[in-house]
Each structure stands twice: as C-alpha cells, then as structure tokens.
C-alpha positions as CSV (number, residue, x, y, z in Angstrom):
1,X,7.5,-17.2,-7.1
2,X,6.8,-17.7,-3.9
3,X,8.3,-16.5,-0.2
4,X,5.7,-18.2,1.7
5,X,2.4,-20.2,0.6
6,X,0.4,-17.1,2.1
7,X,3.1,-14.7,-0.4
8,X,3.2,-14.9,-3.3
9,X,6.0,-12.6,-5.4
10,X,6.4,-12.1,-8.9
11,X,8.1,-9.8,-11.4
12,X,6.7,-8.2,-14.7
13,X,8.6,-5.8,-16.6
14,X,10.0,-4.0,-13.6
15,X,6.9,-4.2,-11.5
16,X,6.8,-6.5,-8.5
17,X,3.3,-7.8,-7.9
18,X,3.0,-8.7,-4.3
19,X,-0.1,-10.9,-3.6
20,X,-1.7,-11.7,-0.2
21,X,-2.5,-15.7,-0.5
22,X,-5.0,-16.7,1.9
23,X,-7.9,-16.9,0.1
24,X,-9.7,-19.3,1.9
25,X,-9.9,-16.7,4.5
26,X,-10.6,-13.7,2.5
27,X,-6.7,-12.8,2.7
28,X,-7.2,-12.2,6.4
29,X,-4.0,-10.8,7.9
30,X,-2.1,-12.3,11.0
31,X,1.2,-12.0,12.6
32,X,3.6,-14.2,10.1
33,X,1.9,-13.2,6.9
34,X,2.4,-9.6,8.2
35,X,5.6,-10.5,9.2
36,X,6.8,-11.9,5.3
37,X,5.2,-9.0,3.7
38,X,7.2,-6.6,6.0
39,X,10.5,-8.4,5.2
40,X,9.4,-8.5,1.4
41,X,8.8,-4.8,1.3
42,X,12.2,-4.0,3.1
43,X,13.9,-6.5,0.8
44,X,12.4,-4.3,-2.3
45,X,13.7,-1.6,-1.3
46,X,16.8,-2.2,-2.2
47,X,16.2,-4.5,-5.5
48,X,16.7,-1.5,-8.3
49,X,15.4,-4.4,-10.8
50,X,12.1,-3.8,-9.0
51,X,10.9,0.1,-10.0
52,X,7.0,0.0,-8.8
53,X,4.8,-2.3,-6.8
54,X,1.3,-3.8,-7.1
55,X,-0.4,-5.2,-4.1
56,X,-3.2,-7.2,-4.8
57,X,-5.1,-10.4,-2.9
58,X,-5.7,-13.5,-4.5
59,X,-9.2,-15.0,-4.7
60,X,-12.2,-12.8,-4.0
61,X,-10.9,-10.3,-1.2
62,X,-8.4,-7.8,-1.3
63,X,-7.8,-8.0,2.7
64,X,-10.6,-9.0,4.9
65,X,-8.6,-7.3,7.9
66,X,-7.2,-9.2,10.9
67,X,-7.4,-12.7,11.3
68,X,-10.7,-13.4,13.6
69,X,-8.7,-16.5,15.5
70,X,-5.6,-14.2,16.4
71,X,-7.7,-11.1,17.4
72,X,-9.9,-13.5,19.6
73,X,-6.6,-14.4,21.6
74,X,-7.0,-17.9,20.8
75,X,-4.1,-18.5,18.0
76,X,-0.9,-19.2,19.0
77,X,0.5,-15.9,18.9
78,X,-0.7,-13.3,21.5
79,X,-3.4,-10.7,21.7
80,X,-2.8,-8.3,24.5
81,X,-5.7,-8.3,26.9
82,X,-7.4,-11.4,25.1
83,X,-5.2,-14.5,25.2
84,X,-3.0,-15.5,28.4
85,X,0.0,-16.3,25.9
86,X,3.3,-14.4,26.8
87,X,4.2,-11.8,24.8
88,X,7.8,-11.1,23.4
89,X,9.5,-8.1,24.2
90,X,8.6,-6.6,20.7
91,X,5.3,-7.1,20.8
92,X,5.2,-5.6,24.3
93,X,6.5,-2.5,22.7
94,X,4.4,-2.5,19.6
95,X,1.2,-4.8,20.5
96,X,-0.2,-5.6,16.6
97,X,3.7,-6.1,15.7
98,X,3.9,-6.5,12.0
99,X,0.7,-5.6,11.2
100,X,0.9,-1.7,11.6
101,X,4.6,-2.1,10.7
102,X,3.4,-3.1,7.2
103,X,1.6,0.0,6.6
104,X,4.5,2.2,7.2
105,X,6.8,0.0,5.1
106,X,4.2,0.6,2.0
107,X,5.8,4.2,2.4
108,X,9.1,3.4,3.3
109,X,9.8,0.9,0.3
110,X,10.5,4.1,-1.2
111,X,8.9,3.4,-4.7
112,X,5.4,3.7,-6.0
113,X,2.8,1.0,-4.5
114,X,-0.3,0.7,-6.6
115,X,-3.6,-1.3,-5.0
116,X,-5.3,-4.0,-7.1
117,X,-8.6,-4.2,-5.4
118,X,-11.4,-6.5,-5.3
119,X,-14.4,-7.8,-2.5
120,X,-13.8,-7.1,0.9
121,X,-11.7,-4.3,2.2
122,X,-11.8,-4.4,5.4
123,X,-9.8,-2.9,8.7
124,X,-6.2,-3.2,8.4
125,X,-6.5,-4.3,4.7
126,X,-8.3,-0.6,4.2
127,X,-5.1,0.9,5.9
128,X,-3.0,-1.2,3.6
129,X,-5.2,0.0,0.7
130,X,-5.1,3.5,1.5
131,X,-1.2,3.4,2.2
132,X,-0.9,2.7,-1.7
133,X,-0.6,5.7,-4.1
134,X,-3.3,4.9,-6.1
135,X,-6.6,2.2,-6.0
136,X,-7.7,0.6,-8.8
137,X,-10.6,-1.3,-8.0
138,X,-13.4,-3.1,-9.2
139,X,-17.4,-3.2,-8.7
140,X,-17.2,-6.1,-6.5
141,X,-15.1,-4.4,-3.7
142,X,-16.5,-3.2,-0.4
143,X,-14.9,-1.0,2.1
144,X,-15.1,-0.8,6.1
145,X,-12.8,0.4,8.8
146,X,-14.2,-2.3,10.4
147,X,-12.4,-2.0,14.0
148,X,-15.1,-0.5,16.2
149,X,-17.3,-3.5,14.9
150,X,-14.9,-5.7,16.9
151,X,-15.0,-3.3,19.4
152,X,-11.6,-2.3,18.7
153,X,-9.8,1.5,18.4
154,X,-8.7,2.2,14.9
155,X,-5.1,0.8,13.8
156,X,-2.6,0.4,10.9
157,X,-2.5,3.9,10.3
158,X,-6.3,4.1,9.1
159,X,-6.7,7.6,10.8
160,X,-4.0,9.2,9.1
161,X,-5.0,8.2,5.8
162,X,-8.5,8.6,5.7
163,X,-9.0,12.0,6.6
164,X,-6.2,12.8,3.8
165,X,-8.1,11.1,1.3
166,X,-11.9,11.3,1.8
167,X,-13.8,14.1,3.8
168,X,-13.4,14.9,7.3
169,X,-17.0,13.9,8.1
170,X,-16.9,10.6,6.1
171,X,-13.7,9.5,8.0
172,X,-15.5,10.0,11.2
173,X,-18.6,8.2,10.2
174,X,-16.2,5.6,8.9
175,X,-14.0,4.9,12.4
176,X,-17.5,5.5,14.4
177,X,-19.5,3.2,12.9
178,X,-17.7,0.5,10.6
179,X,-20.2,0.8,7.8
180,X,-19.6,-0.9,4.7
181,X,-19.3,1.7,1.5
182,X,-20.3,-0.4,-1.6
183,X,-17.9,0.5,-4.6
184,X,-19.8,3.3,-6.0
185,X,-20.0,5.2,-3.2
186,X,-16.5,4.2,-2.6
187,X,-15.3,5.8,-5.8
188,X,-17.6,8.7,-5.0
189,X,-15.7,9.3,-1.5
190,X,-12.1,9.2,-3.2
191,X,-11.1,5.8,-1.7
192,X,-11.0,4.4,-5.4
193,X,-9.3,5.8,-7.6
194,X,-10.1,3.9,-10.6
195,X,-13.0,2.2,-10.4
196,X,-13.4,-1.1,-13.2
197,X,-15.1,-4.0,-14.5
198,X,-14.9,-7.2,-12.5
199,X,-11.7,-9.0,-13.3
200,X,-9.9,-5.9,-14.6
201,X,-8.3,-4.1,-11.4
202,X,-5.1,-6.1,-11.7
203,X,-4.5,-5.8,-15.5
204,X,-5.4,-2.0,-15.5
205,X,-3.0,-1.5,-11.9
206,X,-0.3,-3.3,-13.8
207,X,-0.8,-1.5,-17.2
208,X,-0.4,1.7,-14.7
209,X,2.8,0.3,-12.7
210,X,4.9,-0.4,-15.9
211,X,4.2,3.1,-17.3
212,X,5.9,3.9,-13.6
213,X,8.4,1.6,-13.9
214,X,9.5,2.4,-17.7
215,X,10.1,6.1,-16.9
216,X,13.0,8.2,-14.9
217,X,12.7,5.9,-11.5
218,X,15.0,8.1,-9.5
219,X,12.8,11.7,-10.5
220,X,9.6,9.3,-9.7
221,X,10.6,7.6,-6.4
222,X,12.2,11.3,-4.8
223,X,8.7,13.0,-6.0
224,X,6.9,10.3,-4.2
225,X,9.0,11.0,-1.1
226,X,8.7,14.7,-1.2
227,X,4.6,14.5,-1.7
228,X,4.9,12.7,1.7
229,X,7.3,15.0,3.2
230,X,4.8,17.7,1.7
231,X,2.2,16.8,4.5
232,X,4.2,18.2,7.1
233,X,6.4,20.8,5.9
234,X,6.1,24.4,4.9
235,X,6.6,25.9,1.8
236,X,10.4,26.9,2.4
237,X,11.4,23.3,3.6
238,X,9.6,21.7,0.3
239,X,11.6,24.6,-1.6
240,X,15.0,23.5,-0.3
241,X,13.9,19.7,-0.7
242,X,12.8,20.0,-4.0
243,X,16.4,22.1,-4.7
244,X,18.1,19.1,-3.5
245,X,16.1,16.4,-5.3
246,X,16.7,18.4,-8.8
247,X,20.3,18.5,-8.3
248,X,20.5,14.6,-7.5
249,X,18.5,13.9,-10.4
250,X,20.8,16.0,-12.6
251,X,23.3,13.8,-12.2
252,X,21.3,10.7,-13.6
253,X,21.5,9.2,-17.0
254,X,17.8,9.3,-17.5
255,X,17.9,13.2,-16.9
256,X,20.9,13.1,-19.7
257,X,18.5,11.0,-21.9
258,X,15.2,12.7,-21.3
259,X,17.0,16.8,-22.2
260,X,18.4,15.0,-24.8
261,X,15.0,13.4,-26.3
262,X,13.4,16.5,-25.8
263,X,15.8,18.6,-28.2
264,X,15.7,15.6,-30.2
265,X,11.9,15.7,-30.4
266,X,12.0,11.6,-29.9
267,X,10.5,9.5,-27.1
268,X,13.0,9.4,-24.3
269,X,14.1,5.7,-23.7
270,X,14.6,5.7,-19.6
271,X,16.7,3.1,-17.9
272,X,16.4,4.0,-14.1
273,X,19.6,5.1,-13.7
C-alpha cells in the first residue's frame, strides 16, 4: 500500500492511485517526497497492470506547493542561494531536483494521469495538477501560481502549461501576481475540467480513470503521446506519427477485438494488449 509514509499507492481495477500523504503540511512538496514520487512514476511506466493513474492529496489539500522549511534554506537539504548546505553534483545541475522532474514524469509515465483535487493547489502543486490529463476538483479548491508571493520566479513547468490550458492574459496575471483563484473562477478559466461537490473529486476521477483503464490502453497511450507531440510539430509530422501509430495498434489484440465487436454489433471487451 505505501512506498513511504508520505506517498501512498494502491491499485483499483487497473487504476493506480497515487496519494501525497503529508496532510499535516497540506501535502507540501520537499526533496524526499518528490524523489519518491519520481521513482514511483518511473516504475509505473513499466507496469502493464496499471493502465491509468489518479494523482491526489490526503486530507484537506491537493498540494500547497514547496515545503516552507526547505524553501527557506533551513532544512538538511540545501537550497541554492538560501542555505550554506553543500549541494550535490546533481542538484548543482538541477537546483530543484526531483520537484521539477516530477512534472516531466507525469507526462513521461506514458499513460493517462487524472488529478483529483480539493483545497489548496499552490505553486509546484499547481504545476503537477496542470500536467495531468484532466482535473476533477471540488468547490473547496483554490489555485495560485504562488512562487512570486515568496519572491521566486515560476518553476516546475508552470509557464509551459498555464498558457496552453487557460487564456494568455490569465496565465500572465497568475505568474505576475500570485493571486489565489477560487474554484468557480478556476473552472471558468479552464484550470478545472470538472467541478464537483466536496468529497466527490476522487470518486469522479476514479470513475473516469476506470473507463480509460478498461479501454484499448495501447491506443489510448499512443493517442496521449501524440497529442503532446503535436504541440511542437507540424501537420506533415503528425500525419506520419499517426500512420506509425495506426500500424502499431493494428497489431494489438484490442484492435482485433474492437473491429470484431463493431461488426458483430456488441460491446468490445478490451484487454490492454
């Protein structure tokens, strides 16, 4: 069930549920938590029994952003410019280390990741949420690109996702002011895809994730991968990518089952193979 006390993992009908478990600190991210999450996501990329993921937080928050003790430079792990703790070679090349790497791993896990959100979603926590394929959030949700409130520039990929998910002017306002947006405004701005009542975010996210997990997961994963490729590709490149993907999926058992079910006018029973 638990890889470490501050990261919980469970599987429910092909859906891996990843829970940030520091409820007393509103699931604030620090080096150890981020490192465990990166390692977990790296492992999950290879685990075929897990076809979809749900990312959520324990207690009354999704993630309140960077842990204040670490950010202030007073923790055992050094913070560049704010502490005298010597930095490891890896951290000298990548100052925030696994915190920023986690955003990339949410994409690179190569299977859908659905966010189930309640309460504060701040700073790096907002980056993690925006990196997910879809966000189910309840009415207690509050979002902020909070880095500037502490005197930091944006990080963890937030400047990549914000202008792609919401309006350019909204993205600029968020990173320039750090203003906290309440749930209704987040929904209007596209930061939340499904706004639900308190306590319903995880059940609704799981319901959606299970629907994906029961589908032709090779085709689903390739479709997801190519949507991201399209962000930096032209039409000719995407037509080539799609041709390759069509050939790859044509060799799956799911494609055979799907076409037979269509001809026989019945519901397909996909196995993810």
